[in-house]
C-alpha positions in Angstrom: 36.7 36.3 29.9 34.2 36.7 27.6 30.8 37.9 28.2 28.9 35.9 25.5 29.6 33.2 22.7 28.1 32.1 19.7 27.8 28.5 19.1 26.6 26.5 16.4 26.0 22.8 15.1 25.2 19.6 17.1 27.0 21.1 20.0 24.2 23.3 20.7 21.4 21.5 19.2 21.9 18.7 21.5 21.5 20.7 24.9 18.6 22.8 23.5 16.6 19.8 22.2 17.5 18.1 25.9 15.7 21.1 27.7 12.9 21.0 25.2 12.4 17.2 25.7 12.7 17.5 29.6 9.9 20.4 29.2 7.8 18.2 27.2 8.3 15.2 29.4 7.2 17.1 32.5 4.2 17.8 30.4 3.6 14.1 29.5 5.5 12.0 32.1 3.9 8.6 30.5 5.5 9.2 27.2 8.5 6.9 25.8 11.5 9.3 24.2 10.5 7.6 21.0 7.1 9.7 21.3 8.8 12.7 22.4 11.2 12.7 19.6 8.4 12.2 17.1 6.5 15.0 18.3 9.2 17.3 17.9 10.3 15.8 14.3 6.6 15.9 13.0 5.7 19.2 14.2 9.0 21.1 12.9 9.3 23.6 10.4 11.0 23.4 7.3 11.5 27.0 5.7 15.1 26.8 6.4 18.0 27.6 3.9 21.5 26.3 3.7 24.8 28.2 5.0 24.5 30.7 1.7 21.4 32.1 3.5 19.8 31.6 -0.1 19.6 27.9 -0.9 17.1 26.0 0.1 18.0 23.2 2.9 17.1 19.6 2.6 16.9 17.0 5.2 20.6 16.0 5.3 21.0 20.1 6.5 18.1 20.2 8.9 17.1 16.8 9.6 13.1 16.8 10.1 13.5 20.9 10.7 13.7 23.5 13.3 11.8 22.7 16.4 8.4 24.1 17.4 8.1 23.4 21.0 4.3 24.8 21.3 3.5 22.1 18.4 5.6 19.4 19.7 3.2 20.1 23.2 -0.1 19.0 20.5 1.6 16.5 17.9 -1.8 14.7 17.5 -0.2 11.8 16.1 3.3 10.0 17.1 5.7 7.2 16.0 5.9 5.5 18.9 9.0 2.7 19.7 9.2 0.0 22.4 11.9 -1.8 24.4 11.3 -4.8 21.8 11.2 -2.3 18.6 14.9 -1.7 19.0 15.7 -5.2 20.1 14.1 -6.4 16.6 16.0 -3.7 15.1 19.3 -4.7 16.3 18.5 -8.4 15.4 17.4 -7.1 11.4 21.1 -5.8 11.4 22.5 -9.0 12.3 23.9 -7.9 15.6 22.3 -10.1 17.9 19.8 -12.9 18.5 18.4 -12.8 21.7 19.2 -9.0 21.6 19.1 -8.2 25.7 16.2 -10.6 26.3 15.7 -14.0 27.1 13.8 -15.4 23.8 15.0 -14.2 20.5 13.9 -11.0 18.9 11.4 -10.7 16.5 13.4 -9.3 13.4 13.0 -5.9 12.1 14.5 -4.8 9.0 15.9 -1.1 9.0 13.0 0.4 6.4 10.4 -0.8 9.1 11.8 0.5 12.4 8.9 3.0 13.4 10.6 6.3 12.8 9.1 9.5 12.0 11.0 9.7 8.7 11.4 7.6 5.7 15.0 6.8 4.0 16.1 4.7 1.5 19.6 4.2 0.8 19.1 2.3 -2.5 15.8 2.1 -4.3 15.8 -0.2 -7.0 12.5 -0.7 -8.2 9.8 -1.2 -5.6 10.3 -0.8 -1.8 7.0 -1.2 0.6 7.3 -0.2 4.3 4.5 -0.5 7.2 4.4 2.4 9.9 2.3 2.6 13.2 1.0 5.9 14.6 -0.7 6.3 17.9 -3.4 9.2 18.8 -2.1 11.3 21.4 -5.1 13.5 21.0 -8.9 13.4 20.8 -10.6 11.1 18.4 -10.2 12.5 14.8 -9.9 11.5 11.3 -6.3 11.9 9.5 -5.6 12.0 5.5 -2.5 11.6 4.1 -0.7 14.5 1.8 2.3 13.5 0.2 5.1 15.5 -1.5 7.0 12.8 -3.5 10.7 13.1 -4.3 11.3 13.8 -7.6 11.5 10.4 -9.7 10.1 8.1 -7.1 6.3 7.4 -7.0 4.4 7.2 -3.7 1.5 5.3 -2.9 0.5 5.2 0.6 -2.4 2.9 1.8 -5.4 3.6 3.6 -5.0 7.3 2.5 -7.3 8.1 5.7 -7.0 6.9 9.1 -10.0 7.6 11.9 -8.4 7.1 15.5 -10.1 7.1 18.8 -8.5 8.6 21.4 -5.4 6.5 22.3 -5.8 4.3 19.3 -2.7 2.8 17.2 -3.4 2.5 13.7 -0.7 1.3 10.8 -0.4 2.2 7.1 2.1 1.1 4.4 3.9 3.3 2.1 4.9 2.0 -1.4 8.1 3.6 -2.8 8.7 3.0 -6.9 11.5 4.5 -9.2 9.8 6.0 -11.9 11.2 6.2 -15.8 13.3 9.1 -15.8 14.5 9.3 -12.4 18.0 10.4 -11.9 19.6 7.3 -10.4 22.3 7.3 -7.5 21.6 10.7 -6.0 19.3 11.6 -3.2 16.0 13.4 -3.7 13.7 14.6 -1.1 10.4 14.8 -0.2 7.6 14.6 2.6 4.7 12.6 3.5 2.2 14.4 6.3 -1.2 13.3 8.0 -3.6 16.0 8.7 -6.4 16.2 11.2 -7.5 17.7 14.0 -5.7 21.0 13.5 -2.8 19.0 13.5 0.0 18.3 10.4 2.2 15.4 11.1 5.1 15.8 8.8 7.6 13.1 8.0 10.7 14.0 5.9 11.9 11.5 3.1 15.0 11.1 1.8 15.7 8.3 -1.5 18.5 7.5 -3.5 17.3 5.5 -6.6 19.7 3.2 -8.1 19.6 1.5 -11.3 20.5 -2.1 -9.8 20.3 -3.3 -6.2 22.1 -6.9 -5.9 24.4 -8.4 -2.9 28.2 -8.4 -3.7 28.4 -12.1 -3.4 26.2 -15.2 -4.1 26.7 -18.6 -3.0 24.8 -21.1 -5.0 24.1 -24.6 -4.1 23.0 -27.4 -6.2 24.3 -30.0 -8.4 24.6 -30.3 -12.5 26.6 -28.8 -15.2 
């Protein structure tokens, strides 16, 4: 008997994003699901608050941000993924060897899966990851801008990328725990590529830790 209802959370964000994705696929029917996801994530806005409407929200509250449909329709660059990338990720997690293929998948570690975000659950010292960007616009030069998480140094190489139309290029990001970092707590930032009137933004979430080691070691050798 209700004429309307107010519902929030993932129950509502999921159907909204499904509809927005359908619109983008209609515009770009050859794009992969990963490219569509990247376009919405990297063009999202972040001026959001927590439930109290006062405290600034972080990526654990809003993910990449609030979707901006017109921005996603012209994202400039996308982080793309294909079938073999997911196969490699599954093998990297130790879940399979062939991983839905006839030959063994190429191992892809979790930090190197080509997602439009950066998440490090335990950063002890230094970690370097690789990402690939594909230009879905006109030829242009993009330059990086970093909002480093507190207590973490972020080094991007190269700091600028010149793309031809349709070209894909790689870059690396080196995360380093700094002296004075707060251990065992997440800290947040962002990495953006700017060019051709676009800002291609990726959220960063990192938890510095004082030490990272396996739970068990199985030494093999001889001697006393």
